[in-house]
C-alpha positions in Angstrom: 196.6 62.8 135.1 196.0 64.1 138.5 198.7 63.2 140.6 197.9 62.5 144.5 201.6 62.3 145.8 201.9 61.2 149.4 204.7 60.7 152.1 205.4 57.2 151.1 205.9 58.2 147.4 208.2 60.7 148.2 210.3 58.0 150.6 210.1 55.6 147.4 211.1 58.0 144.9 214.5 58.4 147.1 214.5 54.8 146.9 214.6 54.8 143.3 216.9 57.4 143.7 219.2 55.1 145.4 218.8 52.4 142.8 219.5 54.7 139.8 223.1 55.6 141.7 224.1 51.4 142.3 222.4 51.4 137.8 225.2 53.6 136.8 227.6 52.3 138.9 227.1 49.2 137.7 226.5 49.2 134.2 228.4 52.4 133.4 231.5 52.4 135.7 233.2 48.7 133.6 232.6 45.5 132.6 229.7 43.9 134.0 230.3 41.3 136.4 229.0 40.9 139.7 227.8 44.1 139.6 224.3 43.0 137.7 223.1 40.8 140.6 223.8 43.3 143.3 221.8 45.7 141.2 218.9 42.7 140.8 218.9 42.0 144.6 218.1 45.9 145.2 216.0 46.6 142.7 213.6 43.6 143.4 214.3 44.8 147.6 212.5 48.0 146.6 209.8 47.0 144.7 208.4 43.9 147.1 209.0 46.8 150.0 206.7 48.9 147.7 204.0 46.2 146.8 204.3 44.8 150.1 200.6 44.8 150.8 200.0 44.0 147.1 198.1 40.9 146.3 199.9 39.3 143.1 198.9 37.3 140.5 200.3 34.4 138.2 202.3 33.5 141.4 203.6 30.0 140.0 204.5 30.9 136.6 205.6 34.5 138.5 208.4 32.6 140.3 209.9 30.6 137.1 210.5 33.7 135.5 211.9 35.7 138.8 214.1 32.6 139.2 215.2 32.9 135.5 216.0 36.5 135.6 218.3 36.1 138.9 220.0 33.1 137.5 220.8 34.9 134.4 222.2 38.2 136.8 224.5 35.6 138.5 225.8 34.1 135.5 227.9 37.9 134.4 229.6 36.6 137.9 230.0 33.1 137.2 231.3 32.8 133.4 232.9 34.6 131.1 230.6 34.2 128.0 230.8 36.9 125.1 227.9 36.3 123.2 225.6 35.6 126.5 226.9 38.9 128.0 226.1 40.7 125.2 222.0 39.0 124.6 221.2 38.7 128.3 222.0 43.2 128.7 218.4 43.1 126.6 217.1 39.3 127.8 217.4 40.5 131.5 215.4 43.7 131.3 212.5 42.4 129.0 212.2 39.7 131.3 212.1 41.9 134.5 209.5 44.3 133.0 207.3 41.1 131.7 207.7 39.7 135.3 206.6 43.1 136.8 203.5 43.5 134.6 203.0 39.8 134.5 202.4 39.4 138.5 200.7 42.8 139.2 198.0 42.0 136.1 194.8 40.6 136.6 194.3 36.7 137.2 192.2 36.4 134.6 194.7 38.3 132.4 196.3 35.5 129.2 199.6 36.1 129.3 199.6 33.7 126.3 197.5 35.6 124.0 199.1 38.6 122.4 197.0 40.8 123.7 199.5 41.0 126.5 202.2 42.1 124.9 200.8 45.4 123.6 199.4 45.5 127.6 202.9 45.4 128.8 204.0 48.2 126.0 201.3 49.8 127.3 202.2 49.9 131.0 205.8 50.6 130.5 205.0 53.7 128.6 202.5 54.8 130.6 205.5 54.7 133.6 207.4 57.0 131.3 204.4 59.2 130.8 203.7 59.4 134.9 207.4 60.2 135.3 206.7 63.2 132.6 203.9 64.3 134.9 205.6 63.8 138.0 208.9 66.1 136.7 206.3 68.8 135.9 204.2 68.4 139.2 207.8 68.5 141.0 208.9 71.7 139.5 205.6 73.3 140.0 206.4 73.0 143.8 209.7 74.2 144.0 208.0 77.4 141.9 205.5 77.8 144.4 208.1 77.5 147.2 210.4 79.8 146.0 209.7 83.6 146.5 208.2 84.9 143.2 210.5 88.0 143.1 213.5 85.7 143.4 212.6 83.3 140.5 211.8 86.4 138.1 215.3 87.3 139.2 216.6 84.0 138.1 215.0 83.3 134.8 216.6 87.1 134.1 219.7 86.0 134.9 219.6 82.7 132.7 218.7 85.0 130.2 221.5 87.2 130.6 224.0 84.1 130.4 222.5 83.2 127.0 222.8 86.6 125.8 226.5 86.9 126.4 227.6 83.1 125.3 228.2 84.7 121.7 230.2 88.2 122.9 232.4 86.4 125.5 233.7 84.0 122.6 234.8 87.0 120.6 236.6 88.6 123.6 237.9 85.5 124.8 239.6 84.6 121.4 240.9 88.1 120.8 242.3 88.2 124.5 243.9 84.6 124.1 245.5 86.0 121.1 246.8 88.9 122.9 248.7 86.9 126.0 250.2 83.9 126.1 249.8 83.4 130.3 246.3 84.5 129.9 246.2 81.6 126.9 247.5 79.3 129.6 245.2 80.0 131.9 242.2 79.5 129.6 243.3 76.4 128.0 243.4 74.5 131.9 240.0 75.2 132.1 238.4 73.0 129.7 240.0 70.1 132.0 238.1 71.3 134.8 234.9 71.7 132.7 235.6 67.7 132.0 235.7 66.7 134.6 232.8 68.4 136.3 231.3 67.0 133.3 231.1 63.9 133.7 229.9 64.0 137.0 227.2 65.7 135.0 226.7 62.8 132.5 226.5 60.6 135.4 223.8 62.1 137.4 221.6 62.8 133.9 221.9 58.8 133.6 221.2 58.5 137.6 217.9 60.6 137.0 217.0 58.9 133.9 216.5 55.5 135.7 215.3 57.2 138.7 212.3 58.3 137.0 212.0 55.3 135.1 212.0 52.7 138.1 209.5 55.5 140.1 207.5 55.6 137.0 207.0 52.0 135.8 205.9 50.9 139.6 204.1 53.9 140.2 201.3 52.8 137.4 201.7 49.1 138.3 200.3 50.2 141.9 197.5 51.8 140.1 194.2 49.8 138.5 195.1 47.8 135.8 193.2 46.1 133.1 193.6 44.9 129.8 190.9 47.1 127.6 188.3 44.6 126.9 188.3 44.6 122.8 185.3 43.3 120.3 185.2 39.5 119.4 187.5 39.2 116.3 186.7 36.9 113.9 189.4 34.4 113.8 191.0 33.9 110.3 190.9 30.3 108.8 192.0 28.2 106.2 190.2 26.4 103.6 190.3 22.4 105.0 190.8 21.3 101.1 193.6 23.8 100.1 195.4 23.1 103.3 196.2 19.6 103.0 196.9 20.2 99.3 199.7 22.3 100.4 200.5 19.4 102.8 200.6 16.7 100.8 202.4 17.8 98.6 205.3 19.0 101.1 205.3 15.5 102.7 205.4 13.9 99.2 208.9 15.9 98.8 210.2 15.4 102.3 209.3 11.4 101.9 211.0 11.7 98.3 214.4 13.3 99.5 214.4 11.0 102.7 214.1 7.9 101.1 216.7 8.4 98.7 219.2 9.6 101.1 218.1 7.4 103.7 221.2 6.1 103.2 223.3 9.0 103.1 222.2 10.8 105.9 222.9 8.3 108.6 226.2 5.7 107.1 228.1 8.2 109.0 230.6 8.7 105.3 230.8 11.5 102.9 229.5 11.9 99.8 231.5 12.3 97.1 233.2 15.7 96.4 232.2 16.9 100.0 234.5 18.0 102.4 233.6 18.1 105.8 233.1 21.4 105.9 230.8 21.5 103.0 229.3 18.4 104.4 228.0 20.2 107.7 227.0 23.4 106.4 224.6 21.5 103.8 222.9 19.9 107.4 222.9 23.7 109.0 220.0 24.3 105.8 218.5 20.9 106.8 218.1 22.6 110.3 217.1 26.0 109.1 214.6 24.3 107.1 213.5 22.2 110.2 212.9 25.3 111.9 210.9 27.1 109.2 208.9 24.2 108.4 208.0 23.0 111.6 207.1 25.6 113.5 205.5 28.2 111.1 203.8 25.8 108.6 202.9 23.4 111.3 201.9 26.0 113.7 200.5 28.3 111.6 197.9 25.4 110.1 196.8 24.4 113.6 195.9 27.5 114.5 194.0 28.3 111.4 192.3 25.5 110.9 190.2 25.0 114.2 186.8 25.3 112.0 187.9 21.9 110.0 186.3 18.6 111.0 185.4 15.2 110.1 187.4 13.4 107.9 189.4 16.6 106.3 190.6 17.4 110.1 191.8 13.6 110.5 193.4 14.1 107.2 194.9 17.4 108.2 196.5 15.7 111.7 198.2 12.7 109.5 199.9 15.3 107.1 201.3 17.2 109.6 202.3 14.3 111.4 204.2 12.9 108.4 205.9 16.7 108.2 206.9 16.6 111.9 208.2 12.8 111.4 210.0 14.1 108.3 211.2 17.2 109.8 212.9 14.9 112.7 214.7 12.8 110.5 216.3 15.9 108.8 217.4 17.1 111.9 218.9 13.9 113.6 220.7 13.8 110.0 222.3 17.6 110.6 222.8 16.4 114.4 225.0 13.6 113.1 226.6 15.8 110.7 227.9 18.5 113.1 228.9 15.7 115.3 231.0 14.7 112.2 232.5 18.1 112.2 233.3 18.2 115.7 235.2 15.1 115.5 237.2 16.4 112.5 237.8 19.7 113.3 237.2 19.6 116.8 234.8 22.0 119.8 233.7 25.3 119.4 231.2 27.1 121.1 229.0 28.1 118.6 228.9 24.2 117.3 228.4 22.7 121.1 225.1 25.4 121.3 224.3 24.7 117.6 224.3 21.0 119.1 222.1 21.9 122.4 219.5 24.1 120.1 219.2 20.8 117.7 218.0 18.9 121.1 215.8 21.9 122.4 214.0 21.9 118.3 213.6 17.7 118.7 211.6 18.4 122.5 209.7 21.6 120.7 208.9 18.9 117.4 208.1 16.2 119.9 205.4 18.7 122.0 204.0 19.6 118.7 203.5 15.7 117.7 201.2 15.6 120.4 199.4 19.1 120.3 198.6 17.8 116.6 196.2 15.4 118.3 195.5 16.9 121.7 193.5 20.1 120.7 193.5 21.7 124.4 197.4 21.5 124.8 198.5 25.2 124.2 201.8 25.9 121.9 202.5 29.6 122.8 202.6 28.1 127.0 205.1 25.3 126.1 207.4 27.1 123.5 207.5 30.0 126.0 208.1 28.2 129.0 210.6 25.4 127.1 212.4 28.8 125.5 212.9 30.6 128.6 214.0 27.0 130.7 216.2 26.1 127.6 218.0 29.4 127.4 218.5 30.0 131.0 220.0 26.4 131.2 222.5 26.9 128.8 223.4 30.4 130.4 224.2 28.0 133.7 225.6 24.8 132.4 228.8 26.6 131.2 229.5 25.6 127.6 232.8 27.1 127.8 234.0 24.4 130.4 232.5 21.8 128.2 234.2 22.5 125.3 237.4 22.8 127.4 237.0 19.7 128.3 236.3 17.9 124.8 239.3 19.7 123.5 241.4 18.1 126.4 239.9 14.8 125.6 240.5 15.1 121.8 243.9 16.2 122.5 245.3 13.4 124.7 243.3 11.2 121.9 244.6 12.7 118.5 247.0 15.2 120.0 245.3 17.7 118.1 244.0 21.1 119.8 243.4 24.7 118.4 245.5 26.8 121.0 244.4 30.1 119.0 240.6 29.6 119.4 241.2 28.4 122.7 243.1 31.5 124.4 240.8 33.9 122.7 237.1 32.6 123.0 236.7 33.2 126.8 238.6 32.8 129.9 237.7 29.5 130.5 239.4 28.2 127.0 242.5 30.6 128.9 242.5 28.1 131.7 242.4 24.9 129.7 245.6 26.0 128.0 247.3 26.0 131.3 245.8 22.8 132.1 247.7 21.6 129.2 250.6 23.3 129.6 250.9 21.8 133.2 250.7 18.8 131.7 253.5 19.5 129.3 255.5 22.6 130.4 258.0 21.8 127.0 255.4 22.3 124.7 257.1 26.0 123.1 254.2 27.0 121.0 251.8 26.7 124.0 254.7 28.2 126.4 254.9 31.2 124.1 251.3 32.0 123.9 250.9 31.8 127.6 253.5 34.1 128.1 252.3 36.6 125.6 248.7 36.2 127.7 251.1 37.1 131.0 252.4 40.2 129.8 248.5 41.3 128.1 246.0 39.9 130.8 245.8 42.2 134.0 242.8 41.9 136.4 240.9 45.1 136.8 240.3 46.6 140.6 236.9 48.0 139.5 234.3 45.6 142.0 231.6 46.2 139.4 234.0 43.7 137.0 234.6 41.1 139.5 234.0 37.7 138.1 234.6 34.4 139.3 236.0 32.4 135.8 238.2 35.4 135.2 239.7 35.9 138.4 240.5 32.1 138.4 242.2 32.9 135.3 244.1 35.9 136.2 245.8 33.9 139.5 246.6 31.1 137.4 248.2 32.9 135.2 249.8 34.8 137.8 251.2 31.8 139.7 252.1 30.3 136.2 256.3 29.3 136.0 256.6 30.0 132.2 260.2 28.5 131.3 262.2 31.3 129.2 263.8 29.3 126.9 
């Protein structure tokens, strides 16, 4: 790859260096909070500046992905959810790469084709390769700018330093053993080196970010096309084999639902089952629904496109029964989890499972339509629906929903898991403060909040600034806890 670096490229490299500094500050200097949205704003600012004259493609879908990225980034400031905090560290960068490759690709590029994933990875690694070539180019310019004689001198000095290391190691150890004052002097040096080592490590991280951003976006500016490949003959399933498999599956479903229909929807426990066992069995059904529907149904739809006539309609009918039966099992699992929550209360995981079941119902409904309307695209809908669902559960504040439901349950039954409320998030602790303000005489709650007030301390680092955590700290500080 031959590089032609112009003035605008050098300016953009400096911009990437500044963004690299912000990235290091945002992600390596404390718990991530408001720093993520600050980084995203700056990153996209330099991107749109560099591509200001570029004609973007897939703009409508691109805006959806861009809005999703910004909402996920701002959730680091708004909420304090451990699960999403961890997942979004990986998901946001993946969406950013997907978004940039998408809007800089050709208009006719099919992002729903599996080849787009390989194309996206190829562009990213081309960016890394570009950075490596640019580094070599930059070092070549430095070498040319330095007098050949001076350059040789510095190389010899470096060789001398390398040779001196083992000799100095032996001599220093002997001198340290001979004199205590010299030993004190030498033992104080590592603290200076560790201080400088920290800055060296930070500088290396900044350079990694800088060259990654610069190389990737420079590559995206270049002409990009997906290599044309020979048309591969699609894999297909035999219609008779398919209808046989589906018929057997449907028979099992129908028998299972028919025998246990009253058991599913009576709202009572079966003999010998506890609430926990009842709910867990419901989750196995949910897993079964997911595997059967998304794997078998999607696979059959994709691999029986060449089947025609009566056999085609028979397969459609069998798939319809499969999806409807899966829907019945999913509703059963939903009701079982509801009973479990009524008995033991609400948690983040249980509410998240409920939301996922609703999401699966939407997927099932669309898949059912797809069975009879071949023009619809499964992957398009699955991707967009998953993106909207994931961003939605990040933004709706599930933590606060859990707190409100548990407070309502406490007011009705007098039962609440205070230890869980204090541990699962800042929103849970705010809920406990709310309960304490209503009933300051609850000694257990009094002791728990006193312990939290003694242990929790706000951070002064701007990177970790978070709305929910700040509100929780303020409430704890203002709280007048009884000493009894």
